[in-house]
C-alpha positions in Angstrom: 34.2 -42.5 38.2 35.3 -38.9 37.4 33.3 -36.8 34.9 35.2 -34.0 33.3 33.9 -31.3 30.9 36.0 -29.7 28.2 34.9 -26.0 28.4 36.9 -25.1 25.4 34.6 -27.0 23.0 31.4 -25.7 24.5 32.2 -22.0 24.6 32.2 -21.4 20.9 28.7 -22.9 20.6 27.3 -20.9 23.5 29.0 -17.8 22.1 27.3 -18.2 18.7 23.9 -18.8 20.4 24.3 -15.7 22.5 25.4 -13.6 19.6 22.5 -14.9 17.4 20.0 -14.2 20.2 21.3 -10.6 20.6 21.1 -9.9 16.8 17.5 -11.2 16.7 16.4 -9.1 19.7 18.1 -6.0 18.1 16.3 -6.6 14.8 12.9 -6.9 16.4 13.5 -3.9 18.6 14.5 -1.8 15.6 11.2 -2.8 13.8 12.5 -5.8 11.9 9.2 -7.6 12.7 6.9 -5.0 11.1 9.2 -3.8 8.4 8.1 -0.4 7.2 10.1 1.6 4.8 10.8 5.0 6.3 12.3 6.2 3.0 9.3 5.4 0.9 6.4 7.5 -0.3 3.7 8.5 2.3 0.7 6.3 2.8 -2.9 7.3 3.6 -5.9 5.2 4.3 -9.2 6.8 3.1 -11.4 4.6 5.3 -15.2 4.5 5.2 -15.4 7.2 7.9 -13.2 9.9 6.2 -14.9 12.5 4.1 -13.3 11.2 0.9 -14.1 7.6 1.9 -17.8 8.5 2.5 -17.9 10.3 -0.8 -16.5 7.3 -2.7 -19.0 5.0 -1.1 -21.9 7.4 -1.9 -20.8 7.4 -5.5 -21.5 3.7 -5.8 -25.1 4.5 -5.2 -25.4 7.6 -7.5 -25.2 8.2 -11.2 -22.7 11.0 -11.6 -19.3 11.9 -13.1 -16.8 13.6 -10.8 -13.1 14.4 -11.3 -11.0 12.1 -9.0 -9.0 15.1 -8.0 -12.1 16.7 -6.4 -12.6 13.6 -4.2 -9.0 12.8 -3.1 -7.3 16.2 -3.6 -3.5 16.7 -3.8 -0.9 17.9 -6.3 -0.5 15.2 -8.9 -0.5 14.7 -12.6 -1.1 11.0 -13.0 -2.4 8.1 -10.9 -1.8 4.3 -10.9 -4.7 2.2 -9.7 -4.2 -1.4 -8.4 -7.4 -3.3 -7.9 -7.8 -7.0 -7.2 -11.4 -8.1 -7.7 -11.2 -11.6 -6.3 -9.2 -11.1 -3.1 -6.3 -9.0 -1.8 -2.8 -8.1 -2.8 0.2 -7.0 -0.8 2.1 -3.7 -1.0 5.2 -5.6 -2.5 3.2 -6.1 -5.7 2.5 -2.4 -6.0 6.1 -1.4 -5.1 7.4 -3.7 -7.9 4.9 -2.1 -10.4 5.8 1.5 -9.5 9.5 1.0 -8.8 9.4 2.7 -5.4 8.8 1.8 -1.7 5.8 2.9 0.3 5.8 3.8 4.1 3.7 0.9 5.4 4.2 -2.6 6.9 5.0 -4.9 4.1 2.4 -7.5 5.1 -0.5 -5.1 4.7 -3.1 -6.3 2.2 -5.3 -4.2 0.0 -8.2 -4.4 -2.4 -7.7 -1.0 -4.1 -4.7 1.2 -3.9 -4.0 4.5 -5.7 -0.5 5.8 -6.2 -0.3 9.5 -7.1 2.5 10.7 -9.4 3.9 14.2 -10.1 6.4 14.6 -12.9 6.8 10.8 -13.2 7.7 10.3 -9.5 5.4 8.7 -7.0 4.2 11.1 -4.3 1.5 9.4 -2.2 -0.2 6.0 -1.9 -3.9 5.9 -0.9 -5.9 2.9 0.2 -9.6 3.3 -0.7 -12.3 1.0 0.5 -14.2 0.7 -2.8 -13.3 -1.0 -6.0 -11.9 1.1 -8.9 -10.9 0.3 -12.4 -7.3 -0.6 -12.5 -4.7 1.1 -14.8 -2.8 4.3 -15.2 -4.6 7.6 -15.7 -3.8 11.2 -16.3 -4.5 14.4 -14.3 -8.0 14.8 -15.6 -9.3 11.3 -14.8 -12.9 11.2 -13.8 -15.0 8.8 -11.7 -17.8 7.9 -14.1 -20.6 6.1 -12.3 -23.1 7.2 -14.8 -22.0 4.9 -17.6 -22.0 1.7 -15.5 -24.1 2.3 -12.5 -24.7 -1.4 -11.9 -21.1 -2.1 -11.2 -19.7 -2.9 -7.7 -16.7 -0.7 -8.5 -16.2 2.8 -9.7 -15.2 3.3 -13.3 -12.3 5.6 -14.0 -12.1 7.3 -17.4 -9.5 9.6 -18.9 -11.5 12.2 -20.9 -10.4 12.8 -24.5 -7.8 15.6 -24.9 
C-alpha cells in the first residue's frame, strides 16, 4: 500500500492559517488587545490620594459650597458629568454622549466621570472617586454639600445668572 499526499490542496489552508496568525500577532503587538485611542481627549484619574481626590472625599463630610473649578482646576467653560448610582459604566457610553473619543482603554469602567469642555469642544476627561449629580453644567457650577449633606454623592448646582 502506497500513501500519497497532494501538497497542492494543503498549502492554501496552511497559508491562510499562517497569514491569520501573523495578522493577530501584529494586532496584539500594536495594542489591539487594550485599545486606547491616541487621538482622543486626555484622561486623568483623581484618585483618593490626589489633592483633588482628597478634597472631594472631605466634602462628603462637610457642609460647604465650593466652585468645582477651585477643586479640579483647568481652563474650561462647561462640564458633562456621567454618574451611575447602581453600578458602573464603560467609556464607550460617555464617548457616544459627547461625540468624541477619550485616551483610555475601552474596557475601563467608571462610577463618575467628568468631561470638561471649552468652546463646545471636549478638552479633558476626569475620573473622580465620589458620586456627583449627573448632567451638563456651566463654568460657574458649584459643589453644594450644604443643601443635601445626607447624600452619598456631591450635589452640583449651576448658580443663577
